[in-house]
N, C-alpha and C positions, 0 to 999 in steps of 0.2 A: 250872787245868789243863784241866778239862773243856771250858771255854769256848774255850781255845785250840785244843784238838783239834777241836771243832765248827766253828770258824772256818776251820781248814785244810781240813777236809773239804768244807765249802761252797765254799771257794776252788777245790778240785780239781774239784768238781761243775760249776762254772760254766765251767771251762776245757775240759771233755771233749765238745766239739761241734765240728762242721764250721764253719769261718769263711770269710771272704773276704779275701784280701789281694792287691793288685796284679792284680786280675782272675782270680786263681787260688783254687781251693778248698784249704784247709789244715786239718789236724787239730789236736788239742790239743798235739802235740809240735812242731808247726811243719812237718811234711812236707806236701809237695804231694800232693793226692789226686786219682785219677781213677777214675771209676765207669763200668763197662760193665753196663748194666742192662736189664730188661724191664719191660713194663707188665702189671700185674695189676689189671684193672678189671672188676668184675662189675656189669652194668648193669640188673639187676632184683632183686626180692626174693629172698633175704635180704640183698642187697647186699654179699655177700662170697662167696669161692669155698669149695668143699668142702675142709675142714681135716683130715679124719681119714683118708680112703682115697684113694690115688692114682687119678686119672682122667685120660684123655687129653684131655678138653675142660674139665673143670669144676674141677679141684683146684689148690690151692696148699697142699700139705701138706709134712711133713718130708722125704718122698722127693723132692719137687720141689726143696727147698732144697738137699739133697745133690747133686742133678743140676746145679743152677745153680752151686754152689760148684766142683764138679768141672770144669765147663765154663769157669770163671773169671769168671762174672757175680757181682758183689759188691754189687748194689743192685736194688731194685724200685721202681717208681712205682705206689703202691697207691691205688686209688680210695677216698676217704672220702666216702660218699654222704649227702647231706643228709637224704633220705627215710629212711635207716637210723638217723641220729642223732635226727631229730625227725619221726616218722611223722605226728603230729597237732600242730597248733600248741600250743607250750608244753609238750608232753609228750616228754621225752627218753628214749630207749631206752638205758639204761646197759649193758644186756646187749650191745648192738651195740658199744658203746665198748669193753667188755671183750673182745669177739671180736677187734677191731682190735688191742687191746693184745697179745693172745696171738700174733697174726701178727707183730707187731713184735718181741716177746720171743723167739719161736721163730727168727725170721730172724737175730737177733743171735747165736745159737749157732753159725750158720754163716758169721759175719762178713758178713752181708748188711745193708746200710743201706737206708733207707726214705725215699722222698718221699711225703708225704700229699698227694694230689691231689684237690681238689673237681672231679669230672669231670662234665661235661655235654656233650651234643650237642643242638642245637636246643631247649635249655632245660628241656623238661618232657614228661612222657607225653602231656599234652593236645595237644602239637605233634608227636607221633610220635617223641619222643626220650627223653631222660633227663636228670635233674639236679635240679630243684626238687621238693619234695614236692607231692602232689596238692592239698593244702589251700590252696597259694598261688594256684593258677589254676583254681578250680572253675568249670566251665561258661564257658570263654572263647568269645565269640561269633565265628562266621564262619570258623574255621579250616577248610580252607586257602585262603581267599580272599586275594588275587585269582587265584591259580594254578588254583584248581579249586573247584567248588561244594562247600559244607560236608559233611564226612564224617558218617556215623552214629557216635554217641558213646554211651558208657555213662553211669551215673548220676553219675560224677565228671567228665564231659566228656572221657573218653579215647576216641580213635578205635580202631577195630579194627585189628588187625595187617594184615589183608588190604587195607584201604583204604590204610594207611600205605605199604605196599610197592608200591602203583600208581605212585609217583614216587620218584625218587632223593632220599634224605633231605636231602642238601645243599641242594637246591632249596627246602626249606621255610624257610630263612632269609629268603627273599624274600616270606614271607607277612606280612600285617599283624600277626597275632597274635604271631608270634615277635619281630618288630622292636619292637613295643610292649612286649612282656614283657621284653625286655632293658633297655629304657629305664626300665621300673619298677624292675627290679633295681638299676640304677645309681643310682636316686633314692629313691622311696618305700618300696621294699623293702629298702634297704641295711642298715638297722638290724637286721631279722630275720636277714640273712645274716651280719652282724657277730656277732650272738649265737651263731649256729651255730659260726663259727670260734673265738670265745672259749671255748666249751665244749670243743672239740677241742683247742685249744692248751693249755688248762689241765689237760686230762686227760693230755697227753703231754709236758709241758715238761721232765721229767726223763729222757726216753728218749734215751740218748746215741747210739744208732744211727739216729736220725731226722736225715736231711740237712736237710729243711726242709718248709715248707707251701707248696703251689702254690695260689694264690688261686682261679683258675679256669681250666678248660681251654678253649682255643679260643673266647675271648669274640667275640661279634657286635658290630657297630658301635653298635647302638641303633636307634632308630626312624627308619629311612631314608626313611619316607614323609612324616614332618613335617620332618626334617632331612636332606635328600639330600646335603648337603656331608659327612656322616659317612662316605660311601663313599670319600672320599679318606683313605687309611689314616692318615697322620699326624694328621688331624683327629679320627678316632675315638679314637686313643690319647690325644691332648691333651685334648680336650673332655670325653670320657666316662670313659675307663678310668683316667686318671691321677688324677682326683678320687676315683673310686670306690676305687682301690687305696690311696690315702693313708688313707681312712677305715677300710678293712679292715685294713691293716697296723697302724695305731695301736691298733685293737682287739686284735689278736694280741699286740702288744708289751706292751700293758698287763697281760697275763697271762703272757707267755712271752718273755723277752728272749734266750733261748738259741739258737733255731733260726733258720735262714735263711728268708727269704720269697721265693718264686719268683713271677715275674709275667710275663704274656704280652702281646704286642701282638695286634691282629687278624691273622689269618693271612696277609693280603696286604700286610703291611708288608715288602715285599721289599728295598727299597733303604735304608730308614731308618725306625726307629720314631719315633713322635711324643712320646715321653716326654722330659721335662727333667730328671728326677731319679728315683731308685729310690723305691719306695712308703714313706711314713711319714715322721714327723718325726725328724730326727736318727737315722736308721737307717743302719747301715753293713753290714747283712746282706742286701742285696738280690742276687737272681740272675735274670738275664734267661733265661726259658724260651723256647725256640723250636722250631719243627717244620720238617721238610724233606719236603715233598710236591711232586710234579710233576704238574700245576700245583698252586698258583700260582707255585712257583719255576721258574726256567728254567736255572740253573747251579749245580751242585754247589759248585764253587770259590767262587762269588760269595756263597753263603749264609754262609760263614764269614768272608769279607772284610767283608760288611755288618754281621754281628753282632759281629765284633771291634771294629769302629769304634763301634758302639752301646755296647759294654761299656766301652771306654775313655772315651767321652763321659760315660757315666753313672757311672763308677767302680763297676761292678757285676761279679759273676761271671757265668758263662754255662753252660747245659747244654742240649744237644740232647735233649729229653724225648720226641720221637716222630719215627720214620721207619719206613717199611713195608719188610718183607721180602717183600711181595707173597704169592703163593700158597705159597711154600716149594718150588715146583717148579723144580729147576735148569734145566730146558728152557726156561724163560721168561727168556732171557738179559737183556733189557732191565730187568726188575724186580731181578734179582740184581745186575747191574752197577751200576745206580743206588745200591743199598744198600751195595755194597762200596766204591764211590767215596766215599760219605758217611763210612763209618767210617775210611777212609784219611785223608781231609782232616781228620776230627775229631781222629784221633790226632796228626796233624802240627801241628794247631792247639791241642793239649793241651786238648781239650774232652771232657768226659764225654757218653756217649750211652746212650739207652734205646730198645729196639726195641719197636714196636707190632706185635703184642702177644704175651705169652708163649704163650698158648693162644687158641682161638677163643672160649672163654667164652660170652657172650651177644651175638651179632652183630646187634644191632638198629639201629645206626647206624654201620656200617662196621667191618669186622674182617678178619682173615685166619687162617690155620691156625697161625701162630706156628711152634712147634717140633714140633708133633704133628698128624697127621691123626686125625680122630675114630675111625678104624678101628684105631688103635693103632700105626701105622707113623710113623717119624720123618720130618719134612721135612728139607731140607738145611740149615736155619738154624743148628743147633748146630754143624755142621761149619764153616760158612763164617764164622760170627761168634764162635766160641770161638777166640781168637787170642792170642799173646803180647803182653802190655803191662804197664806199671809201674803198680801199684795205689797205691803210696805211694813217695815219693822225698824222701830226707833232703837236700834242696837245691832249687835252681832248675832246672827241666827246660829244656834248650835244644832238643833234638831227641829225638823218639821216632818210630820207624817200623818196619814189618815188611815185608820182602821176602817176599811169600807164595809166590813161585814157587821161590826158593832157600831159603826158610825161615830167613832170617837176621833176627834182631832187633837193633836198635840203639837205645841209650839214651845220651844225653849230657847231663850236668848239672853245675852248679856246686855243690859240696858245702857243707853248713853243719855244720861240725864240732861245733857246740854240741849238735846233735841225736844222742841216743844210741840212738834207735830205728832199726831197720833199713830200708833200701830194700826193697820187696817187688815181685817180678816174677812174674806168672803166665806159665807156658811151654807148657802143653798137650803133654805128652809123646807122647800117642797119635797126634795129627795131625801134629806138627812134629818131634818128637825121639824116635821109637820105638826108634832104635838108639843113643840117647845124644846128648849135646850137648858142645860145646867152650864154655867160658866164658872170655872175655878181658876183662881190665880194664886200661885205660891211663890215666895213665902207670904203667909197671910198677913204679915205686918206691913206689907207693901200698900201704899196709899195710891189708889187708882180710880180713874173715873171711866165708866162704860156707857157708850151711847150707841144706839142702832140707827143706821142711816139707809135710806133707799131700800129698806125691807131686808136685804140679804147682806148687808155690810156692817160689821162691828168696828167702832172706833174706840181704841183704848189708849187713854192718856195716863202715863205713869208719872206720879208726882213724887219728887224726892223729899224725904223727911230730913230733918236736921241730923247731921252726924251719921247719915245712912251710908253703909258701905255698898260698893257695887257687887251684886249678887247675881246668881243665875235665876231668872224668872221663868217659871213654867205656866203656860196656859193650856187648860184642858176644857174642851167643849164636847158634851155628850148629850144624847137625847134623853128627854124626860120619859119616865115610864108611863 
């Protein structure tokens, strides 16, 4: 009997994770899931935000989690930093792992899911960025040749911040040191990187509010000085990243078969990625992670057109894991309009999205104010992007949109009557329905139960009547006059 109970418990444990079916994210009940999230990436030691006391620039504590839940954000993309995990070669900091575990567990209390993202920009501190531990590239020669004469460096080969800030950080990708460093990561250093990911995955394999592991943020093409053909985006994806991702994914899967694996192309794969399959052998848990910045992108609508084609071709899911809300100043209409168009198209394409970044945190390689100015005042971000949407749907979503002018939310889906869990809709009463709302469900002969939870959340239970056919259900929520 005890063996049977253990087997059932393990069976339930295996199923309690986000999965991919028909290019959509689904939970353990079979509901389609959507995530509106923020990035929480801390780019310097101790490699994680302030966890105890709320701070307008540096914290991600329980007060932050309460705010995010109240605003309808149900996920974070959390930087899991290699220097935090392995500050010296072969020496793993389990205190750091426990700190990340606390962030994951505390987030779960507020129904917040987590993507663990190995975040890098220009690869390492030796190249004026962040990502790899210092021990990987001690004393790299020549940086930032050929863009500039070599900078003054400390005893680990790290340039001063003053020197680093003399050039735009993005331009450092075109230095020999950075390009060669990425090529080493994809080749000779890959085993060390795989060991990092295996430790992370084995530490968190049983965390049910983890969406997945993102192998690497915004990978560079590789050594463009030796192999200039890599500058053509599909070539970099196919010749460097796909082989690298296969090895990393197999390493992760060897210790954790539960969670999704997110993978990115180079940032200028605008029209098509060069991947022919999702990472890993016999892996069905691949999710294409993509970013939306202008440049390199030129059309908001085309971003989703191209990525949807990639997803169908690769049989993967997809998540927009970064886009910028700019300075947060509503007077800068071009920044705000670009971001609002992105979330509009993301919702219409049934795509999850994550804002860069929740707070300013450590802005060494690009950042913005996020939701708070350091002086303690709010930016416009939480007002503009805290919007009604379906977080979980007991069926197949056909249409989801919000008319922000008239504050009318519409959701159409084909129900799955076998799912007993509710469809969950976030509504934001303060901004959209301060005088109340009208809830309408069609067809009118559908039997349903509506309950309100935690003030801003609607739970809708669809009840199947005898001999009822599967029909298209339409939910409309509009403000009361």
